[in-house]
C-alpha positions as CSV (number, residue, x, y, z in Angstrom):
1,M,-5.4,33.1,-56.9
2,K,-8.3,33.8,-59.2
3,N,-11.8,34.0,-57.7
4,S,-13.0,31.2,-60.0
5,R,-15.7,28.6,-59.7
6,Y,-13.4,25.6,-60.3
7,I,-10.0,24.6,-58.9
8,V,-8.4,22.4,-61.5
9,G,-5.4,20.1,-61.3
10,I,-3.6,18.8,-64.4
11,D,-1.2,15.9,-64.3
12,L,0.8,16.5,-67.5
13,G,2.4,13.0,-67.4
14,T,5.0,11.3,-69.5
15,T,2.6,8.5,-70.3
16,N,-0.9,9.8,-69.3
17,C,-2.6,13.1,-68.6
18,V,-5.4,13.5,-66.1
19,V,-7.6,16.5,-65.2
20,S,-9.3,16.7,-61.8
21,Y,-11.4,19.5,-60.3
22,I,-13.4,20.9,-57.3
23,D,-16.5,22.9,-57.8
24,T,-16.4,25.6,-55.2
25,E,-20.1,26.4,-55.6
26,E,-21.1,23.0,-54.2
27,E,-21.9,22.7,-50.5
28,I,-18.7,21.4,-48.9
29,S,-18.8,19.9,-45.5
30,G,-15.4,18.6,-44.4
31,V,-13.2,17.2,-47.1
32,P,-14.1,18.3,-50.7
33,E,-14.6,15.8,-53.4
34,S,-12.0,15.9,-56.2
35,R,-13.7,14.7,-59.4
36,V,-12.0,13.5,-62.6
37,F,-12.9,15.3,-65.8
38,R,-13.6,12.7,-68.5
39,I,-11.7,14.0,-71.6
40,P,-13.3,13.6,-75.0
41,Q,-10.8,12.1,-77.5
42,V,-10.6,10.1,-80.7
43,I,-10.5,6.4,-79.7
44,D,-10.8,5.1,-83.3
45,A,-11.0,6.6,-86.7
46,G,-14.2,8.8,-86.7
47,I,-15.1,7.8,-83.1
48,V,-14.9,10.2,-80.1
49,E,-15.5,9.0,-76.6
50,E,-14.8,10.3,-73.1
51,R,-12.0,8.8,-71.0
52,D,-10.7,9.4,-67.5
53,I,-7.2,9.5,-69.0
54,L,-5.7,11.2,-72.0
55,P,-2.7,9.1,-73.1
56,S,0.4,11.3,-73.7
57,F,0.9,10.3,-77.3
58,L,0.6,12.3,-80.5
59,Y,0.2,10.6,-83.9
60,I,0.9,12.4,-87.2
61,P,-0.8,10.5,-90.0
62,G,0.6,10.4,-93.6
63,E,-1.2,12.1,-96.5
64,S,-4.4,10.1,-97.4
65,E,-3.6,7.6,-94.7
66,L,-6.9,8.1,-92.9
67,P,-10.4,8.9,-94.3
68,E,-11.4,12.5,-94.3
69,K,-12.6,13.8,-90.9
70,S,-11.3,10.7,-89.1
71,L,-9.6,12.8,-86.4
72,S,-12.4,15.4,-86.1
73,L,-13.3,16.5,-82.5
74,P,-16.5,18.3,-81.3
75,W,-14.6,21.6,-81.2
76,A,-12.4,21.1,-84.2
77,G,-13.6,19.5,-87.5
78,D,-10.3,19.2,-89.3
79,M,-7.4,17.9,-87.3
80,H,-4.1,17.0,-88.9
81,Y,-2.9,15.0,-85.9
82,A,-4.4,13.0,-83.0
83,V,-3.6,12.9,-79.3
84,G,-4.8,10.4,-76.8
85,E,-6.1,6.9,-77.1
86,F,-6.2,6.6,-80.9
87,A,-2.6,8.0,-81.1
88,R,-1.4,5.4,-78.7
89,K,-3.1,2.5,-80.5
90,K,-2.2,3.6,-84.0
91,G,1.4,4.4,-83.1
92,A,1.9,0.8,-82.0
93,D,1.5,-0.2,-85.7
94,V,3.2,2.8,-87.2
95,P,5.8,3.9,-84.6
96,L,7.7,6.3,-86.8
97,R,4.7,8.6,-86.9
98,L,4.2,8.5,-83.1
99,V,5.5,11.1,-80.6
100,S,5.9,9.8,-77.0
101,S,7.8,10.9,-73.9
102,A,7.6,14.6,-74.9
103,K,7.8,15.5,-71.2
104,S,11.2,13.8,-70.9
105,W,12.5,15.7,-73.9
106,L,11.7,19.0,-72.1
107,C,14.5,18.3,-69.6
108,Y,17.0,16.9,-72.1
109,P,20.1,19.2,-72.1
110,G,21.4,18.3,-75.6
111,I,18.8,19.7,-77.9
112,D,16.7,22.8,-78.7
113,K,13.3,22.0,-77.2
114,T,11.7,24.5,-79.5
115,S,12.9,22.9,-82.7
116,P,10.8,20.3,-84.6
117,I,12.6,17.1,-83.8
118,L,9.8,14.7,-82.8
119,P,9.1,11.9,-83.8
120,W,12.8,11.3,-83.2
121,N,14.6,9.6,-86.1
122,A,11.5,9.7,-88.2
123,P,12.0,10.0,-92.0
124,E,12.0,13.4,-93.7
125,Q,8.5,13.0,-95.1
126,V,7.0,12.9,-91.6
127,T,5.9,16.2,-90.2
128,K,7.8,17.0,-87.0
129,M,7.0,19.0,-83.9
130,S,9.1,20.4,-81.0
131,P,8.8,19.0,-77.5
132,L,7.4,22.3,-76.5
133,E,4.7,22.2,-79.2
134,V,3.7,18.6,-78.4
135,S,3.3,19.5,-74.7
136,S,1.3,22.5,-75.7
137,R,-1.0,20.3,-77.9
138,Y,-1.8,18.1,-74.9
139,L,-2.7,21.1,-72.8
140,E,-4.7,22.7,-75.6
141,H,-6.7,19.5,-76.1
142,M,-7.5,19.4,-72.4
143,R,-8.5,23.1,-72.5
144,M,-10.7,22.8,-75.5
145,A,-12.3,19.6,-74.2
146,W,-13.1,21.3,-70.9
147,N,-14.5,24.4,-72.5
148,H,-16.7,22.2,-74.7
149,S,-17.9,19.8,-72.0
150,M,-17.7,21.6,-68.7
151,A,-18.1,25.3,-69.6
152,G,-20.8,24.8,-72.2
153,G,-19.7,27.8,-74.1
154,N,-19.8,30.2,-71.0
155,P,-16.5,32.1,-71.0
156,E,-16.8,32.5,-67.2
157,Y,-16.2,28.8,-66.8
158,F,-13.5,28.4,-69.5
159,L,-10.5,26.6,-68.2
160,E,-8.2,29.6,-68.8
161,N,-10.4,31.5,-66.3
162,Q,-10.1,29.0,-63.5
163,D,-7.4,28.4,-60.9
164,V,-5.2,25.8,-62.7
165,F,-2.4,23.8,-61.1
166,V,-0.1,21.8,-63.4
167,T,2.2,19.2,-61.9
168,V,5.9,18.7,-62.8
169,P,8.5,16.2,-61.5
170,A,10.1,17.5,-58.2
171,S,13.5,17.2,-60.0
172,F,12.6,19.3,-63.1
173,D,15.2,22.0,-63.5
174,A,14.4,25.7,-64.1
175,A,14.6,25.4,-67.9
176,A,12.1,22.5,-67.9
177,R,9.7,24.3,-65.6
178,D,9.9,27.4,-67.8
179,L,9.2,25.3,-70.9
180,T,6.1,23.8,-69.1
181,L,4.9,27.4,-68.4
182,R,5.5,28.3,-72.0
183,A,3.6,25.3,-73.3
184,A,0.7,26.2,-71.1
185,E,0.7,29.8,-72.3
186,S,0.8,28.6,-75.9
187,A,-2.2,26.4,-75.2
188,G,-4.2,29.4,-74.0
189,L,-3.6,28.8,-70.2
190,K,-2.0,31.8,-68.5
191,D,-1.2,32.4,-64.8
192,I,-1.1,28.7,-64.0
193,T,0.7,27.4,-60.9
194,L,3.3,24.6,-61.1
195,M,3.6,22.1,-58.2
196,E,5.6,19.0,-57.6
197,E,4.2,15.5,-58.4
198,P,5.3,13.7,-55.2
199,Q,3.9,16.5,-53.1
200,A,0.6,16.4,-55.0
201,A,0.4,12.6,-54.5
202,F,0.7,13.0,-50.8
203,Y,-2.0,15.7,-50.8
204,S,-4.2,13.2,-52.6
205,W,-3.6,10.7,-49.9
206,I,-4.5,13.2,-47.2
207,N,-7.7,14.2,-49.1
208,K,-8.7,10.5,-49.5
209,A,-7.9,9.7,-45.8
210,G,-10.0,12.7,-44.6
211,D,-9.7,13.4,-40.9
212,E,-8.4,9.9,-40.3
213,W,-5.0,10.8,-41.7
214,R,-4.0,12.0,-38.2
215,E,-4.7,8.5,-36.9
216,K,-2.4,6.9,-39.6
217,V,0.6,9.0,-39.0
218,Q,2.2,10.4,-35.8
219,V,4.7,12.9,-34.6
220,G,8.2,11.8,-35.7
221,D,7.0,9.8,-38.8
222,I,9.3,10.2,-41.8
223,I,7.3,9.5,-44.9
224,L,9.1,8.5,-48.1
225,V,7.2,9.4,-51.2
226,C,8.3,7.0,-54.0
227,D,7.0,8.2,-57.4
228,I,8.0,6.1,-60.4
229,G,6.2,7.1,-63.5
230,G,6.6,6.6,-67.2
231,G,9.7,8.7,-67.7
232,T,11.1,9.7,-64.3
233,T,11.7,8.5,-60.8
234,D,11.2,11.0,-57.9
235,F,11.9,10.7,-54.2
236,S,10.7,13.1,-51.5
237,I,10.7,13.0,-47.7
238,I,7.9,14.5,-45.6
239,E,8.2,14.7,-41.9
240,V,5.4,14.8,-39.3
241,D,5.9,17.4,-36.6
242,E,3.8,19.1,-33.9
243,E,3.1,22.8,-33.4
244,G,0.7,24.1,-30.8
245,G,-0.7,20.6,-30.2
246,E,-1.5,20.1,-33.9
247,L,0.2,17.8,-36.4
248,V,2.0,19.6,-39.2
249,L,3.7,18.2,-42.3
250,K,7.1,19.5,-43.5
251,R,8.8,18.5,-46.7
252,V,12.5,18.1,-45.9
253,A,14.1,16.5,-48.9
254,V,13.7,16.3,-52.7
255,G,15.7,13.9,-54.9
256,E,17.6,14.6,-58.1
257,H,16.2,14.3,-61.6
258,I,16.4,10.6,-62.6
259,L,15.4,9.8,-66.2
260,L,14.3,6.3,-65.3
261,G,10.8,4.8,-65.4
262,G,8.3,2.9,-67.4
263,D,9.9,3.9,-70.7
264,N,13.1,2.1,-69.8
265,M,11.1,-1.0,-68.7
266,D,9.1,-1.1,-72.0
267,L,12.4,-1.0,-73.9
268,T,13.9,-3.8,-71.8
269,L,10.7,-5.9,-72.2
270,A,10.9,-5.4,-76.0
271,Y,14.5,-6.7,-76.2
272,S,13.4,-9.7,-74.1
273,V,10.5,-10.4,-76.4
274,R,12.6,-9.9,-79.4
275,G,14.3,-13.1,-78.3
276,H,11.1,-15.0,-78.9
277,F,11.3,-14.1,-82.6
278,S,15.1,-14.7,-82.8
279,A,14.5,-18.2,-81.6
280,R,12.3,-18.7,-84.7
281,N,15.0,-17.1,-86.9
282,I,13.0,-13.9,-87.4
283,N,15.1,-10.8,-87.2
284,L,13.3,-7.6,-86.4
285,D,14.4,-4.4,-88.0
286,T,14.4,-1.0,-86.3
287,W,10.9,-0.1,-87.4
288,Q,9.5,-3.4,-86.0
289,L,11.4,-3.0,-82.8
290,L,9.7,0.4,-82.2
291,G,6.4,-1.3,-82.7
292,L,7.4,-4.0,-80.3
293,V,8.2,-1.4,-77.6
294,Y,4.7,0.1,-77.8
295,N,3.1,-3.3,-77.9
296,C,5.1,-4.3,-74.8
297,R,4.0,-1.1,-73.1
298,Q,0.3,-1.9,-73.7
299,A,0.7,-5.5,-72.6
300,K,2.6,-4.5,-69.4
301,E,0.0,-1.9,-68.5
302,S,-2.8,-4.4,-69.1
303,M,-1.2,-6.9,-66.8
304,L,-0.4,-4.3,-64.1
305,D,-4.0,-3.1,-64.2
306,D,-5.5,-6.6,-64.0
307,P,-3.9,-8.9,-61.4
308,E,-5.8,-11.8,-63.0
309,C,-4.2,-11.4,-66.4
310,S,-1.5,-14.0,-66.8
311,S,-0.4,-13.2,-70.4
312,R,-1.0,-10.9,-73.4
313,P,-0.5,-11.4,-77.1
314,I,2.1,-9.3,-78.8
315,V,1.3,-8.6,-82.5
316,I,3.5,-6.5,-84.8
317,L,3.3,-5.8,-88.5
318,G,5.6,-8.1,-90.6
319,R,7.9,-7.0,-93.4
320,G,8.1,-9.0,-96.6
321,R,5.9,-11.4,-98.5
322,S,6.9,-14.5,-96.4
323,V,5.0,-13.3,-93.4
324,V,1.5,-14.9,-93.3
325,G,-1.2,-12.3,-92.9
326,G,1.3,-9.5,-92.7
327,T,1.8,-9.9,-88.9
328,L,4.1,-11.5,-86.4
329,E,2.8,-12.8,-83.1
330,T,4.1,-14.1,-79.8
331,E,2.9,-14.1,-76.1
332,L,4.2,-12.1,-73.2
333,K,3.6,-13.8,-69.8
334,R,3.3,-12.2,-66.4
335,E,6.2,-14.1,-65.1
336,E,8.5,-12.6,-67.8
337,V,7.2,-9.1,-67.1
338,E,7.8,-9.4,-63.3
339,E,11.2,-11.1,-63.7
340,T,12.4,-8.4,-66.2
341,I,11.1,-5.5,-64.2
342,I,11.7,-6.7,-60.6
343,N,15.2,-8.1,-60.9
344,G,16.3,-5.7,-63.6
345,F,15.1,-2.5,-62.1
346,F,14.6,-3.2,-58.4
347,P,17.5,-5.5,-57.4
348,E,18.3,-6.2,-53.8
349,C,21.3,-4.0,-52.7
350,D,23.0,-2.6,-49.7
351,I,22.3,0.9,-48.2
352,G,25.9,1.9,-49.1
353,D,25.5,1.0,-52.8
354,S,25.3,3.8,-55.5
355,P,24.3,3.7,-59.1
356,V,27.1,2.7,-61.4
357,E,28.3,5.7,-63.4
358,K,29.4,4.4,-66.8
359,K,31.9,6.3,-68.9
360,A,30.3,7.9,-71.9
361,A,31.4,6.7,-75.3
362,G,33.2,9.3,-77.5
363,F,30.4,9.0,-80.1
364,R,26.8,8.1,-79.2
365,E,23.5,8.3,-80.9
366,L,21.5,11.4,-80.2
367,G,18.3,10.8,-78.1
368,L,17.0,10.9,-74.6
369,R,19.8,10.5,-72.0
370,Y,18.4,7.8,-69.8
371,A,19.9,6.9,-66.5
372,T,23.0,4.8,-67.0
373,D,22.1,2.4,-64.1
374,T,18.6,0.9,-64.1
375,A,18.7,0.0,-60.4
376,V,16.0,2.2,-58.9
377,T,16.9,0.8,-55.4
378,K,20.4,2.0,-55.7
379,Y,19.2,5.5,-56.5
380,L,16.9,5.3,-53.4
381,A,19.9,4.2,-51.2
382,K,21.9,7.2,-52.5
383,F,19.0,9.6,-51.8
384,L,18.5,8.4,-48.2
385,R,22.2,8.8,-47.5
386,Q,22.6,12.2,-49.1
387,H,19.9,13.8,-46.9
388,A,21.0,12.3,-43.6
389,A,24.0,14.5,-42.8
390,D,22.2,16.8,-40.3
391,R,20.5,13.9,-38.6
392,G,23.5,12.1,-37.1
393,M,22.8,8.8,-38.9
394,P,24.2,7.1,-42.0
395,F,20.9,7.3,-43.8
396,I,17.4,8.6,-43.3
397,H,15.2,6.0,-41.7
398,P,11.7,6.3,-43.2
399,T,8.8,5.0,-41.1
400,K,6.1,5.2,-43.9
401,I,6.1,4.8,-47.7
402,L,3.6,6.3,-50.1
403,F,3.8,4.9,-53.6
404,N,2.8,6.8,-56.7
405,G,3.2,6.5,-60.4
406,G,2.0,3.8,-62.8
407,V,5.0,1.5,-62.2
408,T,4.1,1.1,-58.5
409,K,0.6,-0.2,-59.4
410,A,2.3,-3.6,-59.6
411,R,2.1,-5.4,-56.2
412,A,5.4,-7.1,-56.9
413,V,7.2,-3.7,-57.3
414,R,5.8,-2.3,-54.1
415,R,6.7,-5.5,-52.2
416,R,10.3,-5.5,-53.5
417,I,10.9,-1.8,-52.6
418,T,9.4,-2.3,-49.2
419,D,11.5,-5.4,-48.6
420,V,14.7,-3.7,-49.6
421,V,14.1,-0.7,-47.3
422,N,13.2,-3.0,-44.4
423,G,16.4,-4.8,-45.0
424,W,18.4,-1.6,-44.6
425,L,16.4,-0.6,-41.5
426,S,17.0,-4.0,-39.8
427,M,20.7,-3.4,-39.9
428,D,20.2,-0.5,-37.4
429,N,17.5,-2.5,-35.5
430,S,15.0,0.1,-36.6
431,P,11.3,-0.9,-36.9
432,P,10.1,-1.9,-40.4
433,V,8.5,0.7,-42.7
434,S,4.7,0.5,-43.3
435,V,2.9,1.4,-46.5
436,L,0.3,4.1,-46.6
437,E,-2.6,2.4,-48.3
438,G,-5.3,3.9,-50.4
439,A,-3.2,5.7,-53.0
440,D,-4.5,5.9,-56.6
441,P,-1.4,6.0,-58.8
442,D,-3.3,6.9,-62.0
443,M,-5.3,9.8,-60.5
444,A,-3.4,10.8,-57.4
445,V,-1.3,13.6,-58.8
446,A,-4.2,15.5,-60.5
447,K,-6.4,15.1,-57.5
448,G,-3.7,16.2,-55.1
449,A,-3.0,19.3,-57.1
450,V,-6.7,20.2,-56.8
451,Y,-6.6,19.6,-53.0
452,Y,-3.5,21.8,-52.8
453,G,-5.4,24.6,-54.6
454,F,-8.2,24.2,-52.1
455,A,-5.7,24.3,-49.2
456,K,-4.1,27.4,-50.6
457,K,-7.4,29.2,-50.1
458,G,-7.0,28.5,-46.4
459,K,-9.5,25.7,-46.4
460,G,-7.3,22.6,-46.0
461,L,-4.1,21.2,-44.7
462,R,-0.9,22.4,-46.3
463,I,2.5,20.7,-46.4
464,R,5.1,23.1,-45.2
465,A,8.2,23.4,-47.3
466,G,10.0,26.3,-45.6
467,V,13.5,27.3,-46.8
468,G,16.4,26.3,-44.5
469,R,18.3,29.6,-45.1
470,T,17.8,33.3,-45.2
471,Y,18.4,34.8,-48.7
472,Y,19.6,38.2,-49.7
473,I,20.1,40.3,-52.8
474,G,23.4,42.2,-53.0
475,V,23.1,46.0,-53.4
476,E,26.2,48.1,-54.2
477,T,26.7,51.1,-52.0
478,S,26.6,54.5,-53.7
479,M,29.9,56.2,-52.9
480,P,32.9,57.8,-54.7
481,A,35.2,55.3,-56.4
482,V,38.3,54.3,-54.4
483,P,41.3,52.9,-56.3
484,G,41.7,49.2,-55.8
485,M,38.6,48.9,-53.7
486,P,35.2,47.6,-55.0
487,P,32.1,49.4,-53.7
488,P,30.9,48.0,-50.4
489,L,28.0,45.5,-50.7
490,K,24.9,45.6,-48.6
491,A,22.8,42.5,-48.2
492,V,19.0,43.1,-48.4
493,C,16.9,40.2,-47.0
494,V,14.4,39.1,-49.7
495,V,13.5,35.6,-48.3
496,P,13.4,35.1,-44.5
497,F,14.3,31.8,-42.9
498,G,11.4,29.3,-43.0
499,M,9.5,31.2,-45.7
500,E,7.1,28.6,-47.1
501,E,6.9,27.8,-50.8
502,G,3.8,29.2,-52.4
503,T,4.0,32.5,-50.4
504,D,5.2,36.0,-51.2
505,F,6.5,39.1,-49.5
506,E,6.5,42.8,-50.4
507,I,9.9,44.2,-49.5
508,P,8.7,47.2,-47.4
509,G,9.6,50.8,-47.6
510,Q,12.7,50.8,-49.8
511,E,13.5,51.8,-53.4
512,F,16.5,50.5,-55.4
513,G,18.1,51.5,-58.7
514,L,17.8,48.7,-61.3
515,V,20.2,48.8,-64.2
516,V,18.5,48.1,-67.6
517,G,19.6,47.9,-71.2
518,E,23.1,46.5,-70.6
519,H,24.7,43.3,-69.3
520,A,24.5,43.3,-65.4
521,V,25.4,40.9,-62.6
522,F,22.9,40.3,-59.9
523,R,24.5,39.0,-56.7
524,F,22.7,36.6,-54.3
525,L,23.7,35.7,-50.8
526,S,22.5,33.4,-48.1
527,S,22.9,32.6,-44.4
528,L,22.4,29.4,-42.4
529,V,22.8,31.2,-39.0
530,R,20.9,34.5,-39.4
531,K,17.4,33.2,-38.8
532,D,15.7,36.4,-37.5
533,D,16.3,38.8,-40.5
534,A,13.0,40.1,-41.8
535,P,12.2,40.9,-45.4
536,G,13.7,44.3,-46.2
537,S,16.4,44.1,-43.4
538,V,19.7,45.7,-44.7
539,I,22.9,44.0,-43.4
540,E,25.9,46.3,-43.9
541,E,28.5,44.2,-42.2
542,W,28.9,40.5,-41.4
543,H,31.6,38.2,-40.1
544,G,33.3,35.2,-41.8
545,D,30.8,32.7,-43.2
546,E,27.8,34.3,-41.4
547,I,26.6,35.3,-44.9
548,V,28.0,33.7,-48.0
549,E,27.8,34.8,-51.6
550,L,26.2,32.4,-54.1
551,A,26.6,32.0,-57.8
552,P,25.4,35.3,-59.5
553,I,22.9,35.7,-62.2
554,E,24.2,37.6,-65.3
555,T,21.6,38.9,-67.7
556,V,20.2,42.0,-69.6
557,L,16.9,43.4,-68.4
558,H,15.3,45.4,-71.2
559,A,13.1,48.5,-70.9
560,E,11.4,50.1,-73.9
561,G,12.9,53.4,-74.9
562,A,15.6,53.3,-72.1
563,E,19.3,54.0,-72.9
564,P,21.8,51.2,-72.0
565,G,22.8,51.6,-68.4
566,T,19.7,53.5,-67.3
567,L,19.0,53.3,-63.6
568,I,15.2,52.8,-62.9
569,P,13.8,53.2,-59.4
570,V,12.1,50.0,-58.3
571,R,10.5,48.3,-55.4
572,L,11.1,44.5,-54.7
573,H,8.5,41.8,-54.3
574,S,9.6,38.2,-53.4
575,Y,7.6,35.1,-54.4
576,L,8.8,31.6,-53.5
577,T,7.1,29.3,-55.9
578,E,5.7,25.8,-55.2
579,T,8.7,24.3,-57.0
580,G,11.3,26.2,-54.9
581,V,12.1,29.0,-57.3
582,L,12.6,32.5,-55.9
583,E,11.0,35.0,-58.2
584,L,12.3,38.4,-57.3
585,W,10.0,41.0,-59.0
586,C,11.4,44.4,-59.6
587,E,8.5,46.8,-60.0
588,A,9.0,50.3,-61.4
589,V,8.0,52.9,-58.8
590,D,5.9,54.7,-61.4
591,G,4.1,51.4,-62.3
592,T,5.1,51.4,-65.9
593,D,7.1,48.1,-66.0
594,R,8.3,45.1,-64.0
595,W,11.1,42.6,-64.4
596,K,11.7,39.2,-62.9
597,L,14.9,37.5,-61.6
598,E,14.8,33.8,-60.8
599,F,16.9,31.9,-58.4
600,N,16.4,28.2,-57.4
601,V,16.8,28.0,-53.6
602,R,17.2,24.2,-53.9
603,E,20.1,24.3,-56.3
604,E,22.2,27.1,-54.9
605,K,25.9,27.1,-55.7
606,I,28.5,29.0,-53.7
607,A,30.3,31.6,-55.8
């Protein structure tokens, strides 16, 4: 970690971005205070104000659409696009020029995330950007805003020179994580640390609870973190254990990537509200429906933020001369919002239910591949069953729930999920689950990332996420070729059993030959039973399934000036990232170069 003044957490959200920080030069007694950085942004043409949240929307205006300098910022006088509050508001009126859900596109498998494809389905005259570039624009805006407002022009305090932690969904795959890192680097942020959103949310709860967290949980508690945001749903399980008379926290399960969240709900609400207009013989075209989606999003968020708000007007631009005033208007009531969201996305179900896997049509429109089943509760049931195999029970029995994500701000959502889980528990005569109160769904992820950075300096509680296997790299033995017999394979331990995420090991005292310049296969192995092998241990023989080979990595490692097939002496350095990725660094003995191999210890596949 950098020896910087500030520890900074960035929630790069699907719908909103938040920046939080700790000033390490302040006198800290007990729990540090995580502050929210108020981000300057255009909120109306020519008007810049600070906000706690930077909405994750980018608007690309047409030529001469806005007066000159309308999108100017204190650090940039001539902007050709806008991010944040103005983009969100303007895009509701002109949706074909609005980019949203860029984060969801980063994990979409069907497109090149570096190609200019957003806004999706926009006409040719609209300038387009790639999902990678849009994500980078958000991060760049936050960096420049920080450097202007917090650093005051002093490079020592620039954001790129601080310890920065950027959060990602727990279920992001390796490609999406790498794209997030590339977006950050393109935005001028290097050497950032990625961490998972549900884990960050729990760190935020610990930080807010202070020393009282030990009174609110006890040994044996199984905490379900239920994170439902704008684009994704994530589940995690954290277990409370005891070591040496002290409570410790261990993350024991992470759910799969579910592209299901507030975006789906906004679209469903829009189709429901379209019925208001259909009843008046008004048929909305595709352009108007997009505007309706963004209007429903704003109305939904207003009602979720304000329990006293019973309805919101929905106004979209009309098409044609017959529309009075050029607009169409209706009203969205709280009852309709809660009925659509609660019964449509959180239905009551049995613990044995699973999401319905619908057969894909032979032809389908390109676009985000949302979850085929909208029942979040069914995905939760599947998650609790999947991770119960080693516990001798049909499903994991949570004792506590921590809610996070903008969708869970709705009291009705939290109540429905809690009721469904308690229904499952009652079938086994287990006590009902209780909700960990005090969470802040809007700010929790950014604040939790900051607290994690503080804890990583050895000054706070860390959630342990040790690996449940020992991992090895395969090294071919140097010996004369024998007909029909492959060279014997040695297994060199690079990740010991229980190694915690966010830690690293130098592989001591050994050098290996690394093949560069040509296609090579790197073999990984693991063991569930060999729990005492230390980093650097060389295993020459093993029996049966004591050690199993995993799917290999095939790649070409390049070295400037080296002939194909050159063997370079290297030493190994293992780093297990906060998102469960083994980074095996191969460092040239002469210090001239280094190479990185990546292996996800949570997604291992047997060869």
